[in-house]
C-alpha positions in Angstrom: 9.2 15.2 29.2 10.3 18.6 30.2 11.8 17.3 33.4 13.7 14.6 31.5 14.9 17.2 29.0 16.0 19.6 31.7 18.1 16.9 33.3 19.9 16.4 30.0 20.4 20.0 29.2 21.4 20.9 32.7 24.1 18.2 32.5 25.3 19.2 29.0 25.7 22.8 30.2 28.1 21.9 33.0 31.8 22.0 32.4 32.1 18.2 32.6 29.0 17.5 30.6 30.1 19.9 27.9 33.4 18.2 27.4 31.8 14.7 27.5 29.2 15.8 24.9 31.9 17.1 22.5 34.1 14.1 22.9 31.2 11.6 22.3 30.1 13.4 19.2 33.7 13.5 17.9 34.2 9.8 18.5 30.9 8.8 17.0 31.6 10.9 13.9 35.1 9.5 13.4 34.0 5.9 13.9 31.2 6.2 11.4 33.4 7.9 8.9 36.0 5.1 9.1 33.7 2.1 9.5 30.5 2.9 7.7 29.9 3.3 3.9 28.8 6.6 2.5 25.3 7.1 1.2 26.9 8.1 -2.2 27.7 4.4 -2.7 24.0 3.5 -2.8 22.4 6.5 -4.5 20.2 5.8 -7.6 18.9 8.2 -10.2 15.3 6.8 -10.0 13.2 4.4 -8.0 10.1 2.2 -8.7 7.3 4.6 -7.8 4.0 2.7 -8.4 2.7 0.1 -6.0 2.4 -3.4 -7.5 -1.4 -3.7 -7.3 -2.2 -0.8 -9.7 -3.6 -1.5 -13.2 -0.5 -0.8 -15.2 1.8 -2.9 -13.0 -0.7 -5.8 -13.1 -0.8 -5.5 -16.9 3.0 -5.5 -17.1 3.1 -8.7 -15.1 0.6 -10.3 -17.4 2.7 -9.4 -20.4 5.8 -10.8 -18.8 3.9 -14.0 -18.0 2.6 -14.6 -21.5 5.4 -13.1 -23.7 9.1 -13.5 -23.5 10.2 -10.1 -22.4 13.7 -8.8 -21.6 14.2 -7.6 -18.1 17.1 -5.4 -19.3 17.3 -1.6 -19.4 15.9 -0.1 -22.6 17.9 2.5 -24.5 17.3 4.4 -27.7 20.3 5.3 -30.0 19.4 8.5 -31.9 21.9 9.1 -34.8 21.9 12.5 -36.4 23.7 13.9 -39.5 24.0 17.6 -40.1 24.8 17.3 -43.7 24.1 14.2 -45.8 21.4 11.5 -45.1 22.7 8.6 -43.1 23.1 5.5 -45.3 22.0 2.1 -44.2 25.5 0.8 -44.8 27.1 3.4 -42.5 24.5 2.8 -39.8 25.1 -1.0 -40.1 28.9 -0.4 -39.7 28.5 1.8 -36.6 26.1 -0.6 -35.0 28.4 -3.6 -35.7 31.4 -1.7 -34.1 29.2 -0.8 -31.1 28.1 -4.4 -30.6 31.6 -5.7 -31.1 33.1 -3.4 -28.4 30.3 -3.7 -25.9 28.8 -7.1 -26.5 28.9 -7.9 -22.7 26.9 -4.8 -21.9 24.4 -5.0 -24.7 21.7 -7.7 -24.3 20.0 -6.7 -27.6 20.5 -4.4 -30.5 17.9 -4.2 -33.3 19.6 -5.9 -36.3 19.0 -3.3 -39.0 21.2 -5.3 -41.5 18.9 -8.3 -41.4 15.6 -6.4 -41.8 13.8 -6.0 -45.2 14.2 -2.6 -46.7 10.7 -1.6 -46.0 11.0 -2.5 -42.3 14.4 -0.8 -42.0 13.0 2.4 -43.5 10.8 2.8 -40.4 14.0 3.5 -38.3 14.9 6.6 -40.5 13.3 10.1 -40.5 11.8 11.3 -43.8 14.9 13.3 -44.7 17.1 10.4 -43.8 19.3 12.5 -41.5 17.9 11.0 -38.3 18.1 7.3 -37.5 16.7 5.5 -34.4 17.8 2.2 -33.1 16.4 0.6 -30.0 18.7 -1.3 -27.7 18.6 -3.3 -24.4 21.4 -3.1 -21.8 22.1 -5.9 -19.3 19.8 -5.5 -16.2 22.8 -6.1 -13.9 24.4 -2.8 -14.9 24.5 0.1 -12.4 23.9 3.7 -13.5 27.6 4.5 -13.1 28.5 1.7 -15.4 25.9 2.7 -18.0 27.3 6.2 -17.9 30.8 4.9 -18.7 29.5 2.7 -21.5 27.5 5.5 -23.0 30.5 7.8 -23.0 32.6 5.1 -24.7 29.9 4.4 -27.4 29.6 8.1 -28.2 33.3 8.5 -28.5 33.5 5.5 -30.8 30.8 6.9 -33.1 32.4 10.4 -33.1 35.8 8.9 -34.0 34.5 6.8 -36.9 32.1 9.2 -38.6 30.6 12.7 -38.7 27.3 11.4 -37.3 26.3 12.5 -33.8 24.9 10.1 -31.3 22.4 10.8 -28.6 21.5 8.0 -26.2 18.0 8.4 -24.7 15.4 6.1 -23.1 15.7 4.8 -19.5 19.4 3.9 -19.9 20.4 7.3 -21.3 18.2 9.3 -18.9 19.6 7.4 -15.8 23.2 8.0 -16.9 22.7 11.7 -17.6 20.8 12.2 -14.4 23.6 10.7 -12.4 26.1 12.9 -14.2 23.9 16.0 -13.5 23.5 15.3 -9.8 27.2 14.4 -9.3 28.1 17.9 -10.5 25.0 19.6 -8.9 25.7 18.1 -5.5 29.0 20.0 -5.2 27.4 23.2 -6.3 24.5 22.7 -3.9 26.8 22.0 -0.9 29.2 24.9 -1.6 26.3 27.3 -2.3 24.5 26.3 0.9 27.5 26.6 3.2 28.7 29.8 1.6 25.2 31.4 1.7 24.6 30.6 5.3 28.1 31.8 6.3 27.7 35.1 4.5 24.1 35.8 5.8 25.1 35.0 9.4 28.1 37.3 9.3 26.0 40.1 7.7 23.1 39.7 10.2 25.1 39.1 13.4 28.5 40.6 12.4 30.3 37.9 14.4 32.6 35.3 12.7 32.2 32.7 15.5 28.4 32.9 15.5 28.5 32.2 11.8 30.9 29.3 12.1 29.5 27.4 15.1 26.2 26.4 13.3 28.2 25.2 10.3 30.5 23.2 12.5 27.5 21.5 14.1 26.0 20.9 10.6 29.3 19.3 9.5 29.2 16.8 12.4 25.5 16.0 11.9 25.9 15.7 8.1 28.8 13.2 8.4 26.8 11.1 11.0 23.7 11.1 8.8 25.3 10.2 5.5 27.2 7.3 7.1 24.1 6.0 8.8 22.2 6.3 5.5 25.1 4.4 4.0 24.5 1.6 6.5 20.8 1.6 5.6 21.7 1.5 1.9 23.9 -1.5 2.6 20.9 -3.1 4.3 18.8 -2.7 1.2 17.3 0.8 1.4 17.0 2.4 -2.0 17.9 6.1 -1.8 17.5 8.5 -4.8 20.0 11.3 -5.4 17.1 13.7 -5.4 16.2 12.7 -1.9 19.8 13.2 -0.7 19.9 16.7 -2.3 16.8 17.8 -0.4 18.0 16.1 2.8 21.2 18.2 2.7 19.2 21.4 2.5 16.9 20.3 5.3 19.9 19.4 7.5 21.7 22.7 7.1 18.5 24.8 7.3 17.2 23.1 10.5 20.6 23.1 12.3 21.0 26.9 11.5 17.4 27.6 12.7 17.8 25.8 16.0 21.3 27.3 16.6 19.8 30.8 16.1 17.0 30.1 18.6 19.4 28.8 21.2 22.1 31.4 20.9 19.6 34.3 20.8 18.3 33.2 24.2 21.8 32.5 25.4 22.7 36.1 24.6 19.7 37.3 26.7 20.8 35.2 29.7 24.4 36.3 29.4 23.1 39.8 30.2 21.6 38.4 33.4 24.2 35.9 34.6 28.0 36.4 34.8 28.6 32.6 34.7 28.4 31.3 31.2 27.4 27.8 32.4 24.5 29.2 34.3 23.4 31.4 31.4 23.3 28.4 29.0 21.5 26.3 31.6 18.7 28.9 31.9 18.6 29.5 28.2 18.1 25.7 27.5 15.4 25.5 30.2 13.3 27.9 28.2 14.3 27.0 24.6 15.1 23.3 24.9 11.5 22.1 24.8 10.3 24.4 22.0 13.3 23.5 19.9 12.8 19.8 20.6 9.1 20.1 19.7 10.0 22.0 16.5 12.2 19.2 15.5 9.5 16.7 16.5 6.9 18.3 14.2 9.3 18.0 11.3 10.1 14.4 12.3 6.4 13.6 12.5 5.7 15.1 9.1 8.4 12.9 7.6 7.1 9.7 9.3 3.7 10.4 7.8 5.2 9.8 4.4 5.4 6.1 5.2 1.6 6.1 4.6 2.1 7.2 1.0 1.8 4.6 -1.8 4.1 6.3 -4.4 7.7 5.3 -4.0 8.9 8.9 -4.5 7.2 9.9 -1.2 8.0 6.7 0.7 11.6 7.1 -0.2 11.7 10.4 1.7 10.4 8.9 5.0 13.4 6.9 6.3 16.0 9.4 5.0 14.4 12.5 6.4 13.2 10.9 9.6 16.7 9.7 10.4 18.1 13.1 9.6 15.6 14.9 11.9 16.2 12.4 14.7 20.0 13.2 14.6 19.3 16.9 14.4 17.0 16.8 17.4 19.7 15.0 19.4 22.3 17.6 18.3 19.9 20.5 19.1 19.9 19.7 22.9 23.5 18.4 23.1 26.0 19.5 20.5 24.6 23.0 19.9 24.5 24.1 23.5 27.8 22.4 24.3 29.6 24.3 21.5 28.1 27.7 22.4 29.0 27.1 26.1 32.6 26.2 25.1 33.1 29.6 23.5 30.9 31.5 26.0 30.9 35.2 25.5 33.7 35.0 22.9 31.2 33.5 20.5 29.6 36.9 20.2 32.8 38.8 19.5 33.1 41.7 18.7 29.6 42.5 20.3 30.2 40.7 23.5 27.1 40.7 25.9 27.8 41.8 29.5 25.6 41.6 32.6 23.3 44.7 32.7 23.7 45.6 29.0 20.8 47.5 27.5 18.7 45.8 24.9 19.7 45.9 21.2 18.2 48.3 18.7 17.5 47.7 15.1 15.3 44.6 14.5 14.3 44.5 18.2 12.9 48.1 18.0 11.2 47.3 14.7 9.4 44.2 16.1 8.5 46.2 19.2 6.6 48.6 17.0 4.9 45.8 15.1 4.0 44.1 18.4 2.4 47.4 19.7 0.4 47.9 16.5 -0.9 44.3 16.5 -1.9 44.6 20.2 -3.7 47.9 19.6 -5.5 46.8 16.4 -5.7 42.9 16.4 -8.9 42.7 14.3 -7.7 45.0 11.6 -4.4 43.1 11.5 -6.1 39.7 11.2 -8.5 41.0 8.6 -5.9 42.6 6.3 -3.4 39.7 6.5 -6.2 37.2 6.0 -7.5 39.0 2.9 -4.0 39.2 1.4 -3.4 35.5 2.0 -6.8 34.6 0.4 -5.9 36.6 -2.7 -2.6 34.8 -3.0 -4.2 31.4 -2.4 -6.7 32.1 -5.2 -3.9 31.7 -7.8 -3.8 28.0 -7.0 -6.6 27.7 -9.7 -3.8 28.3 -12.3 -1.9 25.2 -11.2 -1.2 22.9 -14.2 0.8 19.6 -14.1 3.5 18.3 -16.4 3.9 14.5 -16.7 6.8 14.4 -19.2 9.7 14.1 -16.7 12.4 14.6 -19.3 11.1 18.1 -20.0 12.2 19.1 -16.5 15.8 18.4 -17.3 18.2 21.0 -18.9 17.8 21.5 -22.6 21.4 20.6 -23.4 21.2 17.2 -21.6 22.0 14.6 -24.3 19.2 12.2 -23.5 16.7 15.1 -23.7 18.1 16.2 -27.0 17.7 12.7 -28.4 14.2 12.5 -27.0 13.2 15.8 -28.7 14.7 14.7 -32.0 12.4 11.7 -31.8 9.5 13.9 -30.9 10.2 16.2 -33.9 11.0 13.7 -36.7 8.9 10.7 -35.8 5.2 10.1 -34.9 4.7 11.4 -31.4 2.8 8.3 -30.3 5.8 6.1 -31.2 7.8 7.7 -28.3 6.1 5.3 -25.9 3.4 3.1 -27.3 0.8 1.5 -25.1 0.6 -2.3 -24.9 -2.9 -3.7 -24.8 -3.4 -7.3 -23.7 -6.6 -9.3 -23.9 -6.9 -12.4 -21.8 -9.9 -14.5 -23.0 -11.5 -17.6 -21.8 -11.3 -19.2 -25.2 -9.0 -19.0 -28.2 -9.9 -15.9 -30.4 -10.7 -16.3 -34.1 -9.1 -14.0 -36.6 -12.5 -12.2 -37.0 -12.7 -11.6 -33.2 -9.1 -10.3 -33.2 -10.0 -7.9 -36.0 -13.2 -6.8 -34.2 -11.3 -6.0 -31.0 -8.6 -4.1 -33.0 -11.3 -2.0 -34.7 -13.0 -1.2 -31.4 -9.6 0.0 -30.0 -9.0 2.1 -33.0 -12.3 3.9 -32.4 -11.2 5.1 -29.0 -10.3 8.8 -28.3 -7.0 10.1 -29.8 -5.9 6.6 -30.9 -3.7 6.8 -34.1 -3.0 3.1 -34.8 -3.5 -0.3 -33.3 -1.2 -3.1 -34.5 -1.4 -6.8 -33.5 1.8 -7.7 -31.6 1.3 -11.5 -31.0 -0.7 -14.3 -29.4 -0.1 -16.7 -26.6 -1.6 -19.6 -24.7 -3.0 -21.2 -27.8 -4.6 -18.0 -29.0 -6.4 -17.3 -25.8 -4.2 -14.2 -25.1 -3.7 -11.5 -27.7 -1.4 -8.5 -27.6 -1.7 -5.2 -29.5 0.5 -2.1 -29.8 -1.5 1.0 -29.5 -0.2 4.5 -30.4 -1.8 7.9 -29.8 -1.8 10.9 -32.1 -0.3 13.1 -29.3 2.7 12.8 -27.1 2.2 9.8 -24.8 3.0 12.0 -21.7 0.6 14.8 -22.7 -2.3 15.4 -20.3 -4.8 15.0 -23.2 -3.3 11.6 -24.0 -3.4 10.5 -20.3 -7.0 11.7 -20.1 -7.8 9.7 -23.3 -6.3 6.5 -22.0 -8.0 7.0 -18.6 -11.4 7.1 -20.4 -10.5 4.0 -22.5 -9.6 2.1 -19.3 -12.9 3.1 -17.7 -14.7 1.8 -20.9 -12.7 -1.5 -21.2 -15.8 -3.6 -20.2 -17.8 -1.9 -22.9 -15.1 -2.4 -25.5 -15.0 -6.2 -24.7 -18.8 -6.4 -24.9 -18.9 -4.5 -28.2 -16.3 -6.9 -29.6 -18.4 -9.9 -28.6 -15.7 -11.3 -26.4 -15.5 -12.8 -22.9 -12.4 -11.9 -20.9 -10.3 -9.0 -19.6 -8.3 -6.1 -21.1 -5.1 -4.8 -19.6 -3.1 -1.7 -20.5 0.6 -1.3 -19.9 3.3 1.2 -20.8 4.3 4.8 -20.0 0.9 6.4 -20.5 -0.9 3.7 -18.5 1.6 4.2 -15.7 1.0 8.0 -15.8 -2.8 7.3 -15.4 -2.1 5.2 -12.3 0.4 7.7 -10.9 -2.1 10.5 -11.2 -4.7 8.5 -9.2 -2.3 7.4 -6.6 -0.8 10.8 -6.2 -4.2 12.3 -5.6 -4.8 9.7 -3.0 -1.5 10.4 -1.3 -2.2 14.1 -1.3 -5.4 13.5 0.8 -3.7 11.0 3.1 -0.5 13.0 3.7 -2.3 16.4 4.2 -4.8 14.8 6.6 -2.4 12.8 8.7 0.3 15.4 8.9 -2.2 18.1 9.9 -3.7 15.8 12.6 -0.4 14.7 13.9 1.1 18.1 14.2 -2.2 19.4 15.8 -1.9 16.7 18.5 1.8 17.6 19.1 0.8 21.3 19.5 -1.8 20.4 22.0 0.9 18.5 24.0 3.1 21.7 23.9 0.5 24.4 24.5 -2.0 22.4 26.6 -4.7 24.3 24.7 -6.9 22.9 21.9 -8.0 26.4 20.8 -4.5 27.8 20.6 -3.3 24.7 18.7 -6.2 25.1 16.2 -5.3 28.6 15.2 -1.6 27.8 15.1 -2.1 24.9 12.6 -4.8 26.9 10.8 -2.5 29.8 10.1 0.1 27.5 8.6 -2.4 25.8 6.3 -3.6 29.1 5.0 0.0 30.2 4.6 0.7 27.0 2.5 -2.2 27.7 0.2 -1.0 31.3 -0.2 2.6 30.3 -0.9 1.4 27.7 -3.5 -0.8 30.3 -5.3 1.8 33.1 -5.2 4.6 30.7 -6.2 2.7 29.3 -9.2 2.0 32.9 -10.4 5.6 34.0 -9.9 7.1 31.0 -11.6 5.1 31.7 -14.7 5.7 35.5 -14.5 9.5 35.3 -13.7 10.7 32.0 -15.2 8.0 31.2 -17.9 7.3 27.9 -16.2 3.6 27.2 -16.9 3.4 23.6 -15.7 5.0 21.8 -12.8 5.4 18.2 -11.6 2.5 16.9 -9.6 5.0 16.0 -6.9 5.6 19.7 -6.1 2.4 20.5 -4.0 3.0 17.5 -1.7 6.8 18.2 -1.3 6.0 21.9 -0.6 3.2 21.0 1.9 5.3 18.6 3.9 8.2 21.0 4.3 6.2 24.3 4.7 3.8 22.9 7.3 6.6 21.2 9.3 9.1 24.0 9.1 6.6 26.9 9.3 5.1 25.6 12.5 8.6 26.0 14.1 8.2 29.7 14.2 4.7 29.5 15.6 6.1 27.2 18.4 8.9 29.6 19.2 6.5 32.6 19.4 3.7 30.8 21.4 6.3 29.3 23.8 7.6 32.8 24.5 4.1 34.1 24.8 3.2 31.4 27.4 6.4 32.2 29.3 5.7 36.0 29.4 2.0 35.3 30.2 3.1 34.1 33.6 3.9 37.6 34.7 2.1 39.9 32.2 -1.3 40.5 30.7 -2.3 38.9 27.3 -1.5 42.2 25.5 1.8 42.6 27.4 2.8 39.0 26.8 2.1 39.2 23.1 4.0 42.5 22.7 7.0 41.1 24.6 6.9 37.8 22.7 6.9 39.5 19.3 9.7 41.9 20.4 11.9 39.1 21.9 11.5 36.6 19.1 11.1 38.9 16.1 14.8 39.4 15.4 15.8 35.8 15.7 12.8 34.5 13.8 13.3 37.1 11.0 17.0 36.1 10.7 16.2 32.4 10.8 13.5 32.8 8.2 15.6 34.8 5.8 18.4 32.2 6.1 16.0 29.3 5.8 14.3 30.8 2.8 17.7 31.5 1.1 18.9 28.0 1.9 15.9 26.3 0.2 16.3 28.8 -2.7 19.7 27.2 -3.3 17.7 24.3 -4.8 17.1 26.6 -7.7 20.7 25.9 -8.7 19.7 22.2 -9.3 19.3 21.0 -12.9 15.8 19.6 -12.5 12.8 21.8 -12.8 11.0 19.9 -10.0 13.7 20.9 -7.5 13.9 24.4 -8.9 10.1 25.1 -8.4 10.0 23.3 -5.1 12.9 25.4 -3.7 11.3 28.6 -4.9 7.9 27.7 -3.4 9.3 26.8 0.0 11.4 30.0 0.1 8.3 32.1 -0.6 6.3 30.1 2.0 8.9 30.5 4.7 9.1 34.3 4.1 5.3 34.5 4.4 5.5 32.5 7.7 8.3 34.6 9.0 6.8 38.1 8.4 3.1 37.8 7.9 2.0 34.7 9.9 4.4 34.7 12.9 4.9 38.5 12.9 1.3 39.7 12.6 -1.5 37.2 11.9 -0.8 34.8 14.8 -0.1 37.5 17.4 -3.3 39.3 16.3 -5.3 36.1 16.7 -3.8 35.5 20.2 -4.8 39.0 21.4 -8.2 38.8 19.8 -9.1 35.2 21.0 -7.4 35.1 24.3 -8.8 38.5 25.4 -12.2 37.5 24.2 -12.0 34.3 26.2 -10.9 36.2 29.3 -13.9 38.6 28.9 -16.3 35.7 28.5 -14.9 34.1 31.7 -15.2 37.4 33.6 -18.7 37.9 32.4 -19.7 34.4 33.4 -18.2 34.9 36.8 -20.1 38.1 37.3 
């Protein structure tokens, strides 16, 4: 592979190869921009996450089979009056106007006017100032269309009365999420580009060095979003959350690899007068490590295909494609652009042949390298102890399953949801549907016995018959809990009920099967599948990256402690991050997606720095002792890895500008983990292990020879 790669990079760094590389990238980018659709045309606010064979999905299919059920998009209209109670007549008038103006969009709207007074009263809060009306939108509507319809309905209500309207439920949340991300994407992109530009100028004090990585990123970003647009046209569902994280990954990785390449290019420009020869030599030493670094990230993303949850599987094609394009750019476009500008890229600090080494960070990392080489065991012991203490805080990890609570407090659909939670029975937010499928028709007494058995279950508030089908052989109940249907206690309660369903059937004197559908039932399944995905993804990603490291280092032992340090670093970052999010931001619970998101990115990106360090160590080891090679490797790579780590951490921290708590916490955790990798793992722990283990192995070999 190295021979093939050298052939490519040797050609790219010739004058002819450089120009051809730049021209081909320009043509491909322009053609895709003109001919291919943008990924923005195919973004959705949410995707179907659960696999079809889990209990709640099977139950929902059974309900759809036996009972006429709309396949439209549910919405909940929450009307609120700040002054007088809402009269039934006023509500009827508003609903009639809504239905008249949007009859093509609305598949169903609860007919309050035709309900008996006692039934209609259930839709009003005790004080009469809050009214709730369920609705169903046509299933063919896209999120953009729903957003427009919701805006029109809210304007209509506002113009005709003093009542405020909040639209929540799936239709309201989808529209609000789309609106949030459409604004947040602009903030994310501007913040990312601006932050990288400022940090590069501050660190390297060279305008061109700051601009070149961003120019590369612009080309790669345009190619990626257009290719994703083609995949979207072909049927790939892409969530806007995935696209947001993809943008961060793209800019971060491009900047990282640019720094690794130009840092080595600057070294070679002090040895070679000819800029083409300098880049040729630079790429011969950095091309393979950079390609392997990208390969580890690509491998980590491909592992996500083995997940069962749609949230994780949706990442796989998007991120894998992104990393594939980044890898191509890292050995073609990046060296070509730096070669084009040559020494001018470093203005005003232009490197000359014979220049002395730089001070500052280089000197600092030289001192660190000398300390680690003199006291490797002390270094390893102290850093390991610190990481273990940080990792211990993972015991405080608590999960939040109420997705809407992760959105901003002023989001209309969240405000409507919280009004429901405050003024109506909590369990009514999302009742559970229980379906019994028997072998024979049930008698009224048997139905009553089953209902009573369900009412005896933990946290159950009420069980109401909801209908029969198939000549009485199939019975449906609506079950509500005393607590919020998304609360961990409620999910635990339903989990126990599902485990006891055979006992419930037996105690009811029936012969058949029980099924549970609804939001709480789905959360029960999501938790189980998420735990399974955590084990699969962690195992496969660790194994795959370990095998890639063996291919790079040609050493099982070295690969073991490289991957080991990253795993310990992840645990420390998770523990420290959980503690700090509670301390600094008063976030006590997080989405159960956060640990897997953080693991995938921290392990894949964190191993990059280990690869750069160990590659330089192996290069220096050709002509120096273990101690000398480690000291020189730390000194030579310390500055660029520190810079890259700071920029990478800051780039992921930009996700904290996003309006969703999941992305906020994820960005914060990854930023912390990258800083730990940069300064503690790569700077001290890994070098200490190399000195300790490699010297020990050499002594054992010498003793054996003697």
